[in-house]
Structure formats: structure tokens, C-alpha cells
C-alpha positions, 0 to 999 in steps of 0.5 A: 578968816574964811568960814566954813559949815560942816553938817555931819551926823557922826559927832566924833568925825565932825569934832575932829575934822572941825578941830583940824580945820580950826588949827589950819586957820579956818573958822567953823560951825558944826551941826549934826543934821540937815534941817539944823544945817539949812537954819544955820546956812540961812542965818550966817555967811559961809565961804564953803560947806561940807555936807555928809550924805547920809543924815537924819531928818534931811540928807546932804543931797536935799540940803545941797538942792536947797542951797543951790536954789539960792547960793553958788557957795562952794560945797564938798560932799562927804560920804561913804558912797564910792560908786561912780553913779553916786558921784554923778548924783552928788555932782548933778544936785550942785556939789563942786567936789566929792570926798569918800570916807574914810578920808585923810584930813590933809586930803580934805584940806587939799580939796578946800584949798583947791576950791578956794584957789579956783574961786580966787582965781576967778575973782582976781580980774582987772576991770578990763577983763571982767566981762565976756560977751557973746551976742546977748549974754554977758559973763561977769567975772567979778560977780560970777554970774551970767546976764542975759538981757536984764536977768542974772543966772547964778552959777556954781564955781565949776559951771562958771569956769566951764562957761569962761573957758568956752565962751571965749572961743565960740565955735571951737571944739573942746575934748572932755579931758581938756575941759576937765583939766581947765576946770578941775585943775588937772587930769588926774581923776578925769571922768567923762561923767563929771564933765557931761553932768556939769555941762548939762546943768550949765546948759539947762540954766542957760536955756531956762532963762534965754530960750537958746541952746548955746552948748552943743555935744560933739559926738565922741569928742566933747563940747562947743560954745555957740553955733547951730547944732 
């Protein structure tokens, strides 16, 4: 049984969501502020986090940032903010998905299922298909990390999927919409900024460890992996 953590200060909403997800077969812990959420996260293992953006004491963005320092667990942000830039901010701090209130519980369930399917596909590999290598980079599909020499680079689900897609085809130029479809599952809701933010975060993580720029923007088209700028 997969275990979720819901951090939401609207208690009625939190209890309704928890009740619904328990009926769907999930184990779920519910807390009402970011500080308590961080404490629960440190003490327990969770398969997915549901974080409200606006909360007392510590908001969902700060909690997401802290979690991303130590874990690549899937994260869905729940928020009343619906502007594009607000969504971009949520993605920039490491969220994997974003759901605007008020939402239908079935939509939330679909988002959860989609993230788990993506994660499961990433992990369900044969031993011979476990690694993708390029120069001194090694992508490990079982552990969802990239290694450079002896150092590991933990990635979020979306970052890992992006790198997996592009690293298999060095030098190939990928359109943004094609990357969105490969990583997020379809082209519905396609947004250039969603791809740009995730590629930017991935590029930064790789560069900090390797000192190399493996991901390159192709003006007006998208991105490619490998080669020179």
C-alpha cells in the first residue's frame, strides 16, 4: 500500500481528501502546517506528497524546497493560485505537478495515478536496460540517479525522464512539445515554460557536479543533449 502525506491547513478540505484517498486504497497522514509536515516527512517514508501552497508557519514552497534537498519523492502542489507564473514558481522549486483549487477529487486521483505510473515505468527495467551512458555520465534507471565519476546526482521524476529521453539520442534536437509529451504523458496542457523550467533545473544540477554543459537550447525549437553550444 502506498503511503501519502497531505499538508493542508484547510481542515475540512484535508479531511475530505484524506477520506476519499483512503477509500481508494492509500494510506495517508494529514498535517495542517509546513513545520509539522517537515517533521512527519523526516520521521516516515512516503511515496508521494500533497502540499498546499499557502500555509501558516511554513508554506508549501518552502517545504518543497527543503524536501528537494534530500529526496526526489513525487510532489503535487495544491493551491488557489492559477496564474502561469505561479505554476512556474511551483515547478522551479521542484514540484512534479500542480492542481488549482477548487478541484475534483477524481482529478487529484488521476494526477496521483499518473505520477505513480511514470515512476513505475522508470523503475520497471531489465538489468540490461538499467544504464544509459555518455562520456563520464551514467544514468541509473533503477535508482533514478545520474552518476558522474563516483558522485550521484539525485533527480526528480520529471528531470530523470527528460534526461533519459535526451541522453539516449546525443545531438538530436527535441521540440519542446515532443519532450512535454514524452515526459508528462500527452500534449494536453502543453506549456513551453513547463519544459524550460525543468530543463533549466536539470542543467543546473548536472553543471554543479560535472562543470560541463550537457543540455543546450536550440533557438525557436527546443533542446538537445551533448555536443558543443
